[in-house]
LOMARFI-458342 format. One line per field, with one value per residue (C-alpha): residue in three letters; x, y, z; residue number from 1. Coordinates in nm, 3 decimals, always signed. Each point is the difference from the previous one (the first is absolute). Example, Ala and Ser with C-alpha at 12.3 -4.5 7.8 and 13.67 -1.06 7.14 Angstrom:
REM LOMARFI-458342
aa	c(ALA  SER) .
X	c(+1.230  +0.137) .
Y	c(-0.450  +0.344) .
Z	c(+0.780  -0.066) .
i	c(1  2) .
***
This chain:
REM LOMARFI-458342
aa	c(VAL  CYS  CYS  VAL  GLU  LYS  HIS  GLY  CYS  ASP  SER  ILE  ALA  GLN  PHE  ALA  GLY  VAL  GLN  SER  ARG  ARG  GLN  PRO  SER  GLY  SER  ALA  PRO  ARG  ILE  TYR  LEU  PRO  PHE  ILE  LEU  LEU  LEU  LEU  MET  PHE  THR  PRO  SER  VAL  ASP  SER  SER  TRP  TRP  TYR  ILE  GLY  ALA  LEU  GLY  ALA  ARG  VAL  ILE  CYS  ASP  ASN  ILE  PRO  GLY  LEU  VAL  ASN  LYS  GLN  ARG  GLN  LEU  CYS  GLN  ARG  HIS  PRO  ASP  LEU  MET  GLN  SER  ILE  GLY  GLU  GLY  ALA  LYS  GLU  TRP  ILE  ARG  GLU  CYS  GLN  HIS  GLN  PHE  ARG  HIS  HIS  ARG  TRP  ASN  CYS  SER  THR  LEU  GLU  ARG  ASP  HIS  THR  VAL  PHE  GLY  ARG  VAL  MET  LEU  ARG  SER  SER  ARG  GLU  ALA  ALA  PHE  VAL  TYR  ALA  ILE  SER  SER  ALA  GLY  VAL  VAL  TYR  ALA  ILE  THR  ARG  ALA  CYS  SER  GLN  GLY  GLU  LEU  LYS  ILE  CYS  ARG  CYS  ASP  THR  ASN  ARG  ARG  GLY  ARG  THR  SER  ASP  GLU  GLU  GLY  ASP  PHE  ASP  TRP  GLY  GLY  CYS  SER  ASP  ASN  ILE  ASN  TYR  GLY  ILE  LYS  PHE  ALA  LYS  ALA  PHE  VAL  ASP  ALA  ARG  GLU  ARG  MET  VAL  LYS  ASP  ALA  ARG  ALA  LEU  MET  ASN  LEU  HIS  ASN  ASN  ARG  CYS  GLY  ARG  MET  ALA  VAL  LYS  ARG  PHE  MET  LYS  THR  GLU  CYS  LYS  CYS  HIS  GLY  VAL  SER  GLY  SER  CYS  ALA  LEU  ARG  THR  CYS  TRP  LEU  ALA  MET  SER  ASP  PHE  ARG  ARG  THR  GLY  ASP  TYR  LEU  ARG  LYS  LYS  TYR  ASN  THR  ALA  VAL  GLU  VAL  THR  MET  ASN  GLN  ASP  GLY  SER  GLY  PHE  MET  VAL  ALA  ASP  ARG  ASP  TYR  LYS  ARG  THR  THR  LYS  ASN  ASP  LEU  VAL  TYR  THR  GLU  ASN  SER  PRO  ASP  TYR  CYS  LEU  MET  ASP  ARG  LEU  ALA  GLY  SER  LEU  GLY  THR  ALA  GLY  ARG  VAL  CYS  ASN  LYS  SER  SER  ARG  GLY  MET  ASP  GLY  CYS  GLU  VAL  MET  CYS  CYS  GLY  ARG  GLY  TYR  ASP  THR  THR  ARG  VAL  ASN  ARG  VAL  SER  LYS  CYS  GLU  CYS  LYS  PHE  LYS  TRP  CYS  CYS  ALA  VAL  GLU  CYS  ARG  ASP  CYS  GLU  GLU  THR  VAL  ASP  VAL  HIS  THR  CYS  LYS  PRO  HIS  LYS  LYS  PRO  ASP  TRP  LEU  ASP  LEU  THR) .
X	c(+7.478  -0.089  -0.378  -0.079  -0.353  -0.206  +0.283  +0.022  +0.324  +0.329  +0.302  +0.276  +0.318  +0.352  +0.215  +0.165  -0.313  -0.155  -0.362  -0.267  -0.327  -0.314  -0.255  -0.369  -0.171  -0.272  -0.013  +0.224  -0.164  -0.099  +0.260  +0.281  -0.131  +0.155  +0.335  -0.012  -0.095  +0.291  +0.241  -0.134  +0.033  +0.367  +0.095  +0.204  -0.201  +0.247  -0.118  +0.025  +0.235  +0.018  +0.322  -0.222  -0.055  +0.321  -0.167  -0.301  +0.204  -0.207  -0.327  -0.012  -0.361  -0.019  -0.294  +0.178  +0.334  +0.008  +0.156  -0.085  -0.150  -0.257  +0.257  +0.211  -0.307  -0.101  +0.348  -0.011  -0.336  +0.117  +0.337  -0.022  +0.305  +0.207  -0.109  +0.149  +0.332  -0.021  -0.071  +0.313  +0.196  -0.114  +0.162  +0.319  +0.037  -0.084  +0.276  +0.235  -0.096  +0.074  +0.333  +0.107  -0.088  +0.088  +0.278  -0.193  -0.220  -0.297  +0.019  -0.305  -0.208  -0.344  -0.302  -0.194  -0.367  +0.035  -0.140  +0.253  +0.283  +0.250  -0.227  +0.006  +0.363  -0.126  -0.215  +0.312  +0.133  +0.351  +0.296  -0.131  -0.336  +0.182  +0.197  -0.304  -0.202  +0.294  +0.084  -0.367  -0.050  +0.318  -0.127  -0.320  +0.199  +0.231  -0.280  -0.218  +0.294  +0.122  -0.348  -0.038  +0.328  -0.084  -0.333  -0.206  -0.229  -0.262  +0.035  +0.374  +0.295  +0.371  +0.120  +0.083  +0.015  +0.378  +0.122  +0.298  +0.374  +0.204  +0.326  +0.153  +0.354  +0.018  -0.098  -0.311  -0.315  -0.360  -0.294  -0.218  -0.128  -0.254  +0.084  -0.160  -0.302  +0.109  -0.215  -0.321  +0.111  +0.058  -0.328  -0.212  +0.190  -0.057  -0.373  -0.047  +0.239  -0.055  -0.381  -0.046  +0.241  -0.169  -0.326  +0.140  +0.235  +0.206  +0.368  -0.012  -0.169  +0.259  +0.279  -0.140  -0.045  +0.359  +0.142  -0.222  +0.151  +0.355  -0.071  -0.134  +0.297  +0.243  -0.104  +0.043  +0.342  +0.141  -0.125  +0.285  +0.082  +0.011  +0.124  +0.011  +0.294  -0.037  +0.284  +0.236  +0.064  -0.200  +0.222  -0.145  +0.047  -0.373  -0.199  -0.370  -0.075  -0.296  -0.064  -0.061  -0.054  +0.283  -0.049  -0.234  +0.283  +0.165  -0.316  -0.012  +0.365  -0.054  -0.310  +0.178  +0.270  -0.271  -0.146  +0.335  +0.002  -0.376  -0.088  -0.228  -0.259  -0.294  -0.309  -0.027  -0.250  -0.219  +0.007  +0.140  +0.335  +0.293  +0.272  +0.319  +0.013  +0.374  +0.037  +0.363  -0.101  +0.053  -0.044  -0.322  -0.204  -0.141  +0.171  +0.022  -0.234  -0.174  -0.156  -0.168  +0.038  +0.297  +0.005  -0.033  +0.313  -0.181  +0.186  -0.305  -0.341  -0.239  -0.341  -0.104  +0.310  -0.011  +0.345  +0.060  +0.322  +0.323  -0.033  +0.102  +0.150  +0.323  +0.300  +0.363  +0.231  +0.303  -0.173  +0.012  -0.284  -0.377  -0.002  +0.248  -0.127  +0.071  -0.215  -0.265  -0.058  -0.005  +0.251  -0.214  +0.255  -0.044  -0.035  +0.227  -0.124  +0.222  -0.166  +0.104  -0.027  +0.030  +0.146  +0.141  +0.377  +0.287  -0.188  +0.152  -0.090  -0.085  +0.017  -0.237  -0.213  -0.043  +0.136  +0.026  +0.030  +0.017  -0.225  +0.221  -0.117  +0.138  -0.076  -0.059  -0.102  -0.324  -0.048  -0.349  -0.106  -0.120  -0.354  -0.061  +0.035  -0.270  +0.116  +0.005  -0.249  -0.271  +0.013  -0.070  -0.320) .
Y	c(+1.178  -0.214  +0.001  -0.157  +0.043  -0.322  -0.191  +0.131  +0.115  -0.186  +0.027  -0.007  -0.191  +0.133  -0.028  -0.314  -0.184  -0.064  -0.109  +0.232  -0.101  +0.087  +0.192  -0.086  +0.192  +0.249  +0.339  +0.068  +0.017  +0.351  +0.006  -0.014  +0.268  +0.300  -0.181  -0.076  +0.358  +0.133  -0.229  +0.113  +0.366  -0.037  -0.232  +0.187  +0.059  -0.171  -0.205  -0.376  -0.187  -0.338  -0.044  -0.120  -0.328  -0.116  +0.022  -0.205  -0.304  -0.304  +0.172  +0.217  +0.072  +0.259  +0.191  +0.024  +0.140  +0.370  +0.238  -0.179  +0.205  -0.161  -0.117  -0.165  -0.161  -0.143  -0.145  -0.145  -0.168  -0.142  -0.121  -0.075  -0.227  +0.296  +0.198  -0.270  +0.045  +0.378  -0.034  -0.211  +0.238  +0.297  -0.150  -0.055  +0.350  +0.159  -0.208  +0.112  +0.365  -0.036  -0.168  +0.281  +0.273  -0.182  +0.249  +0.316  +0.237  -0.108  -0.379  -0.095  -0.045  -0.156  +0.057  -0.296  -0.026  +0.307  -0.026  +0.253  -0.228  +0.289  +0.270  +0.369  -0.003  -0.111  +0.313  +0.200  -0.040  -0.061  -0.223  -0.253  -0.019  -0.035  -0.297  -0.171  +0.025  -0.132  -0.293  -0.095  -0.007  -0.207  -0.234  -0.072  -0.079  -0.229  -0.183  -0.056  -0.106  -0.247  -0.146  -0.044  -0.189  -0.223  -0.100  +0.154  +0.201  -0.115  +0.297  -0.020  -0.233  +0.046  +0.147  -0.263  +0.241  +0.019  -0.267  -0.056  +0.019  +0.302  +0.076  +0.192  +0.051  -0.370  -0.127  -0.128  -0.117  -0.097  +0.190  -0.242  -0.078  +0.237  +0.371  +0.227  +0.167  +0.353  +0.154  -0.134  +0.116  +0.352  +0.001  -0.098  +0.228  +0.296  -0.071  -0.057  +0.245  +0.293  -0.022  +0.250  +0.257  -0.006  +0.121  +0.349  +0.237  +0.198  +0.029  -0.276  -0.246  +0.069  -0.041  -0.332  -0.134  +0.092  -0.165  -0.307  -0.046  +0.039  -0.277  -0.236  +0.060  -0.051  -0.366  -0.056  +0.167  -0.282  -0.297  -0.248  -0.300  -0.336  -0.314  -0.375  -0.195  -0.315  -0.226  -0.272  +0.019  +0.320  +0.195  +0.312  -0.110  +0.065  +0.252  +0.074  +0.344  +0.208  +0.343  +0.033  +0.288  +0.092  +0.012  +0.285  +0.153  +0.115  +0.192  +0.147  +0.109  +0.158  +0.195  +0.109  +0.160  +0.163  +0.140  +0.167  +0.167  +0.067  +0.306  +0.282  +0.085  +0.232  -0.055  +0.150  +0.283  -0.217  -0.282  -0.253  -0.070  +0.122  +0.258  -0.039  +0.264  +0.055  +0.181  -0.114  -0.368  -0.137  -0.378  -0.186  -0.101  -0.313  -0.240  +0.232  +0.019  +0.338  +0.201  +0.340  +0.083  +0.005  -0.255  +0.089  -0.072  -0.276  +0.107  +0.067  -0.160  +0.193  -0.161  +0.236  -0.085  -0.368  +0.020  -0.240  +0.175  -0.172  -0.002  -0.345  -0.111  -0.200  +0.180  -0.080  +0.212  -0.053  +0.059  +0.325  -0.113  +0.017  -0.262  +0.198  +0.145  +0.358  -0.027  -0.243  +0.191  +0.339  +0.145  -0.079  -0.245  -0.364  -0.228  -0.298  -0.326  -0.296  -0.332  -0.364  -0.189  -0.372  -0.116  -0.321  -0.032  -0.250  -0.197  -0.331  -0.234  -0.348  -0.299  -0.058  +0.293  +0.194  +0.323  +0.040  +0.343  +0.146  +0.275  +0.297  +0.301  +0.345  +0.344  +0.271  +0.364  +0.091  +0.363  +0.146  +0.351  +0.233  +0.137  +0.360  +0.229  +0.260  +0.359  +0.095  +0.282  -0.253  -0.147  +0.342  +0.056) .
Z	c(+10.692  -0.301  -0.050  -0.334  -0.133  +0.013  +0.161  +0.356  +0.157  -0.030  +0.222  -0.260  +0.075  -0.010  -0.310  +0.138  -0.103  +0.342  -0.043  +0.135  +0.166  -0.195  +0.200  -0.032  -0.277  +0.074  +0.166  +0.298  +0.343  +0.103  +0.276  -0.259  -0.234  +0.183  +0.010  -0.373  -0.083  +0.202  -0.184  -0.335  +0.100  +0.084  -0.288  -0.266  -0.318  -0.230  -0.295  +0.035  -0.227  -0.173  +0.201  +0.286  -0.186  +0.167  +0.339  -0.105  -0.102  -0.093  +0.092  -0.309  -0.100  -0.275  +0.149  +0.336  -0.119  +0.092  -0.248  -0.326  -0.283  -0.231  -0.259  +0.271  +0.157  -0.337  -0.055  +0.351  -0.063  -0.332  +0.132  +0.375  -0.021  -0.121  +0.305  +0.222  -0.181  +0.029  +0.374  +0.051  -0.222  +0.211  +0.309  -0.198  -0.142  +0.336  +0.163  -0.278  +0.055  +0.371  -0.076  -0.232  +0.252  +0.324  +0.075  -0.088  +0.197  -0.209  +0.009  -0.206  +0.314  -0.039  +0.220  +0.137  -0.099  -0.222  -0.352  -0.127  +0.125  +0.033  +0.140  -0.081  -0.113  -0.344  -0.034  -0.078  -0.357  +0.131  -0.085  +0.249  -0.177  -0.332  +0.133  +0.154  -0.322  -0.204  +0.229  +0.041  -0.376  -0.036  +0.272  -0.195  -0.316  +0.193  +0.183  -0.310  -0.218  +0.260  +0.049  -0.378  -0.026  +0.296  -0.152  +0.280  -0.230  -0.249  -0.234  -0.072  -0.013  -0.047  -0.332  -0.265  -0.294  -0.018  -0.240  -0.225  +0.037  +0.106  +0.180  +0.289  +0.133  +0.092  -0.345  -0.175  +0.177  -0.071  +0.142  +0.189  +0.345  +0.151  +0.015  +0.259  -0.159  +0.083  -0.276  +0.151  +0.346  -0.133  -0.194  +0.300  +0.241  -0.233  -0.026  +0.373  +0.168  -0.238  +0.011  +0.284  -0.143  -0.342  +0.154  +0.066  -0.181  +0.244  +0.088  +0.261  -0.235  -0.271  +0.255  +0.120  -0.354  -0.085  +0.311  -0.046  -0.346  +0.135  +0.247  -0.267  -0.229  +0.289  +0.030  -0.375  +0.008  +0.212  -0.199  -0.033  -0.216  +0.178  -0.171  +0.039  -0.141  -0.207  -0.103  +0.115  +0.378  +0.021  -0.238  -0.158  -0.359  -0.035  +0.201  +0.035  +0.140  +0.113  +0.154  +0.375  +0.241  +0.234  +0.376  +0.099  +0.205  -0.324  -0.091  +0.351  -0.018  -0.341  +0.106  +0.318  -0.216  -0.210  +0.323  +0.072  -0.342  -0.028  -0.207  +0.114  -0.264  -0.055  -0.211  -0.350  -0.041  -0.222  +0.256  -0.247  +0.161  +0.208  -0.015  +0.202  +0.273  -0.053  -0.334  -0.027  +0.012  -0.350  +0.029  -0.073  +0.303  -0.167  +0.240  +0.303  +0.296  +0.016  +0.281  +0.036  +0.371  +0.233  +0.282  +0.368  +0.204  +0.197  +0.317  +0.215  +0.026  -0.221  -0.041  -0.280  -0.203  +0.098  +0.158  +0.290  +0.107  +0.101  +0.381  +0.126  -0.332  +0.023  -0.151  -0.073  +0.212  -0.224  -0.335  -0.195  -0.226  +0.023  +0.276  +0.212  +0.327  -0.107  -0.313  +0.125  +0.323  -0.174  +0.246  +0.308  +0.140  +0.095  +0.301  +0.055  +0.151  +0.083  -0.092  -0.002  -0.328  -0.062  -0.331  -0.148  +0.023  -0.020  -0.265  -0.107  -0.282  +0.126  -0.232  -0.161  -0.092  +0.321  +0.147  +0.374  +0.162  +0.346  +0.127  +0.080  +0.195  -0.064  +0.138  -0.256  +0.004  -0.181  -0.095  -0.046  -0.099  +0.273  -0.022  -0.095  +0.301  +0.041  +0.056  +0.368  -0.054  -0.099  +0.351  +0.146  -0.193) .
i	c(1  2  3  4  5  6  7  8  9  10  11  12  13  14  15  16  17  18  19  20  21  22  23  24  25  26  27  28  29  30  31  32  33  34  35  36  37  38  39  40  41  42  43  44  45  46  47  48  49  50  51  52  53  54  55  56  57  58  59  60  61  62  63  64  65  66  67  68  69  70  71  72  73  74  75  76  77  78  79  80  81  82  83  84  85  86  87  88  89  90  91  92  93  94  95  96  97  98  99  100  101  102  103  104  105  106  107  108  109  110  111  112  113  114  115  116  117  118  119  120  121  122  123  124  125  126  127  128  129  130  131  132  133  134  135  136  137  138  139  140  141  142  143  144  145  146  147  148  149  150  151  152  153  154  155  156  157  158  159  160  161  162  163  164  165  166  167  168  169  170  171  172  173  174  175  176  177  178  179  180  181  182  183  184  185  186  187  188  189  190  191  192  193  194  195  196  197  198  199  200  201  202  203  204  205  206  207  208  209  210  211  212  213  214  215  216  217  218  219  220  221  222  223  224  225  226  227  228  229  230  231  232  233  234  235  236  237  238  239  240  241  242  243  244  245  246  247  248  249  250  251  252  253  254  255  256  257  258  259  260  261  262  263  264  265  266  267  268  269  270  271  272  273  274  275  276  277  278  279  280  281  282  283  284  285  286  287  288  289  290  291  292  293  294  295  296  297  298  299  300  301  302  303  304  305  306  307  308  309  310  311  312  313  314  315  316  317  318  319  320  321  322  323  324  325  326  327  328  329  330  331  332  333  334  335  336  337  338  339  340  341  342  343  344  345  346  347  348  349  350  351  352  353  354  355  356  357  358  359  360  361  362  363  364  365  366  367  368  369  370  371  372  373  374  375  376  377  378  379  380  381) .
***
C-alpha cells in the first residue's frame, strides 16, 4: 500500500515501466479502512529505498518517492532531470543483478509494489546485500555519466578537459572528442547514494558505504579509449581519441566475481572501521565487497529471512554447477515436464538483405524443483 501524505494513494507500476492509474486524492471511504489496516499490519517493516525510483519511471515527484532522506530529497528537487536518469538506471542495474544470479538459488528477485524492492532479504548484512549495494551504486554512476555525455542534463556535459598529444601501443594520438564525464557521475552518485548511510554510524552503514564505493570504482575501472582515424582513405595516420565507459555487463561481471570472494568483517571497537573476521587474511579489503552476516541457504521459503525458496525453479539436470538440479533443488528432487517449443530453423539468406527461416517444433524436457515435503507427523497433528 503506497499512501503518500497530501497526494492520496498510488498504485505503483511494475519495474517494466507500466503506467499506473492515479486514485482520487482525499481520505479513503470507510468501507476500505479495515482492509488497508490489515495490509499495513502484515506488511514487513523494512525501510524504503531510493531503489524504488525505478518503479516510478517518468512520474517521479520528489515528495512522493518513498525512502528518500532529506539530503536525497533536496538533490531530487534541485535536479529532477537527474532523477529521471537514475530511474532508468535502476531498471538497468536490477536487470543486470538478475542476469548475474539467474542460475542461483537467490536470483535477485524483486517484489511488485514494494518500496524496499527486494524485501526482507536486504535486512541481513549478507553477501547478497553487499552485491546489491555495489551494483546499485555502479548503476547510478553509469546512468548519470551516460546522460551527461548524451546532453540530456542541464548541469553537466561530456568531459572536454583532456587535451594534448599522447601515445598508446598503436602510436601517437590527440585527445579530443567528448569523453564520458565519469568524475561527475561518481561525484553525484556519492552524494546521493551515500546520504542515508551517513546519517548513522553502525556496522551496516559502514558496510554499505564501503560496498557503494566499490561499485562506483568498478565503473571507472573499465573506462576505455575510443578513437577516430583521420587520413587518406581512412588510414590511421592521425587519430583523435577520448575516454568512454564500457558496457555495463563488464561492471556486472566484475562485481559478480567480487561477490564470490567477498570478505567477512566485524566492526572495530571504536566504531571507526572494519576488521577482517579471518585473522589469517592479509590482503587489503579496499576493492573487495564486505559483509558481516552469513547468508541463508535460500532453499525454503522463509518470510522472516526474505527467502522465496527454490520450489518450482527450473534447473539443469546435466549441470554440476549452481544451476544443476541437485544444488538448485537442495536435494529435494525435481519434476520433469515434456513441453513443445517452437524455434527458428533452416534459415537462409535471401538476396538482397533478408533472412528467411522455418518454424521448427521440438519436444524438450523441463526440470523444476520439487516443493518442500512436510514431515508425516505434521499431518497427524
